Every structure is written in structure tokens, then in C-alpha cells.
C-alpha positions as CSV (number, residue, x, y, z in Angstrom):
1,G,117.4,68.7,44.8
2,L,118.7,70.8,47.7
3,N,119.8,74.4,47.4
4,T,121.9,76.1,50.1
5,V,123.3,79.6,50.8
6,I,126.2,80.2,53.2
7,P,126.3,83.7,54.7
8,T,129.6,85.3,53.4
9,A,128.5,89.0,53.5
10,G,129.9,89.7,57.0
11,D,128.4,92.8,58.6
12,N,127.5,94.5,55.2
13,D,123.7,94.6,54.9
14,F,123.9,95.5,51.2
15,T,125.8,92.4,50.1
16,G,123.8,89.7,51.9
17,S,121.3,88.6,54.4
18,G,123.6,87.2,57.0
19,K,121.5,84.1,57.2
20,W,122.1,80.4,56.5
21,Q,119.5,79.4,53.9
22,A,118.2,76.1,52.5
23,G,115.3,74.8,50.4
24,P,114.2,72.6,47.5
25,S,115.0,73.1,43.9
26,A,113.7,71.6,40.6
27,L,114.7,71.7,36.9
28,Y,112.7,70.7,33.9
29,I,114.2,70.8,30.4
30,N,112.3,69.9,27.2
31,M,114.5,69.0,24.2
32,Q,111.9,67.2,22.2
33,T,111.8,69.8,19.4
34,P,115.0,69.9,17.2
35,K,117.1,73.0,17.8
36,L,114.8,74.3,20.6
37,Q,115.2,73.9,24.4
38,W,112.8,75.2,26.9
39,G,112.0,74.7,30.6
40,I,112.2,76.2,34.0
41,F,114.5,76.2,37.0
42,A,112.9,76.9,40.3
43,Y,114.0,77.0,44.0
44,Q,112.7,78.2,47.3
45,L,114.9,79.5,50.1
46,W,114.2,79.8,53.8
47,D,116.6,81.0,56.5
48,F,117.3,78.6,59.4
49,A,120.1,80.2,61.3
50,S,122.0,83.6,61.5
51,S,125.7,84.0,61.2
52,S,127.3,85.6,64.3
53,G,126.0,89.1,65.0
54,N,123.3,89.1,62.3
55,S,120.3,87.9,64.1
56,D,118.7,91.3,63.8
57,R,118.4,91.1,60.0
58,P,115.1,90.2,58.3
59,G,114.3,86.6,57.7
60,V,114.5,85.0,54.3
61,S,111.7,83.3,52.3
62,K,112.3,83.7,48.6
63,L,111.0,81.8,45.6
64,S,113.1,82.0,42.3
65,L,111.7,81.1,39.0
66,Q,113.9,81.0,35.8
67,P,111.9,80.1,32.8
68,F,114.1,79.7,29.6
69,I,113.8,79.1,25.9
70,T,116.8,78.8,23.6
71,K,116.6,78.5,19.8
72,H,119.7,77.1,18.1
73,F,120.9,78.0,14.6
74,D,123.6,76.8,12.2
75,K,127.3,77.2,13.1
76,G,126.7,77.3,16.8
77,W,124.6,80.5,17.0
78,Y,121.6,80.8,19.3
79,I,119.2,83.3,20.9
80,G,117.3,82.9,24.1
81,T,116.1,84.3,27.4
82,P,118.6,85.6,29.8
83,D,120.2,83.8,32.7
84,T,118.3,85.8,35.3
85,P,115.8,84.4,37.8
86,Q,112.5,86.2,38.5
87,T,112.3,86.3,42.4
88,Y,109.4,86.7,44.8
89,N,110.2,87.7,48.4
90,F,107.4,86.4,50.7
91,K,108.6,88.7,53.5
92,S,108.3,92.0,51.6
93,K,105.6,90.6,49.2
94,K,107.6,92.1,46.2
95,W,108.9,90.7,42.9
96,T,112.4,91.2,41.5
97,W,112.3,90.6,37.7
98,A,113.9,91.5,34.5
99,L,113.0,91.2,30.8
100,G,115.5,90.7,28.0
101,G,117.3,88.5,25.6
102,Q,120.6,86.8,25.0
103,A,122.5,85.9,21.8
104,G,125.6,83.9,21.5
105,R,127.7,81.3,19.8
106,V,129.3,78.0,20.8
107,T,132.6,77.7,19.0
108,K,136.3,77.0,19.6
109,L,139.1,79.4,20.4
110,G,142.0,77.3,19.2
111,K,141.3,73.8,20.6
112,Q,139.1,75.1,23.6
113,P,135.3,74.9,23.2
114,V,133.7,78.2,24.4
115,K,130.4,79.8,24.7
116,M,130.5,83.6,23.9
117,F,127.3,85.6,24.5
118,G,125.8,89.0,25.1
119,E,122.6,89.9,26.8
120,V,120.5,93.0,27.5
121,L,118.0,93.3,30.4
122,Y,115.3,95.8,31.3
123,N,114.7,95.9,35.1
124,P,111.2,97.4,35.7
125,E,111.1,96.2,39.4
126,D,113.8,95.2,41.8
127,D,113.3,94.4,45.6
128,N,117.0,94.1,46.2
129,G,117.9,97.8,46.6
130,P,119.2,100.3,44.0
131,T,119.4,98.8,40.5
132,A,119.9,100.1,36.9
133,K,116.8,100.2,34.7
134,W,118.9,98.7,31.9
135,T,121.8,96.2,32.2
136,A,124.1,94.8,29.5
137,R,126.4,91.8,30.0
138,V,128.9,90.0,27.8
139,G,130.5,86.7,28.7
140,L,132.8,83.9,27.8
141,T,132.4,80.5,29.2
142,L,135.0,77.8,28.9
143,L,133.4,74.4,28.0
144,F,134.8,71.0,28.9
145,P,132.7,68.4,27.2
146,E,133.3,64.7,27.9
């Protein structure tokens, strides 16, 4: 499919590139093994235009790879890799990557199906400016199955 980025950062260099971006994306999911899902989500972005006043910012050419594996257990519990892509910047020739894991449960709060999870990441390298070496995140996702 097609992936696009619309520049919404304004004049702030820290929050965005100031560039319109587009590129191809692909997803592969293998669900042949019971209670195990694995695959990869990948996309490439190139800039093709600058938002007003941002033509002096560096160009964009980034590849993002998000390999994933999720093991499901009884009663909706699961463990897996985090929802964090590993990114290679072709302009700076540097990687941004993180290692970690995620644990969670798919259940109901009242009648509403939800996914509750927590994850911990170690960030040994990051090309996107200042970052924490360790990151923890908790989340709650409302699910609307058909």
C-alpha cells in the first residue's frame, strides 16, 4: 500500500521534518501456528515537497521495519514484541532502534472489549535527537469487533 506523512510540525525542527512524504508499505502476518502470530510491517518514506518556509530542512529517506511476534495464552493473556519500528535514515546513515517486550490481556470492561498492555523498551541508539535509555508504556485500547 501507500504510506503518507503530512507536515504538521510548523516551524519547530524538533517535532517534525516540515516535509510532505510518501512511499510504499507492506505487511506480512503468519497465523498458521495456533496461538502464535508473527510477521513484519515495513515502509519507506521519501520527501517530495516542503511545507511553506521549511525548504532548508534536510531531506527525508527513511526505512521502517517492525518485526513482531505475539504468543497468546488462556483467558486473553499474551506476550510479544513492542509496537516500535526499527528505523534506518538513509540521509544520516544511522539506525533508531529499541529492544523490549510487551505483555497484556484482551478482556471486557463491562460490555466493551478492550486490550490492556504494558511494555518496556531499552533504547541503545536513537537518531531522532535526545531520548531516554529506558521507556515504559501502559495502554488501553477500545476494541470494536464486527
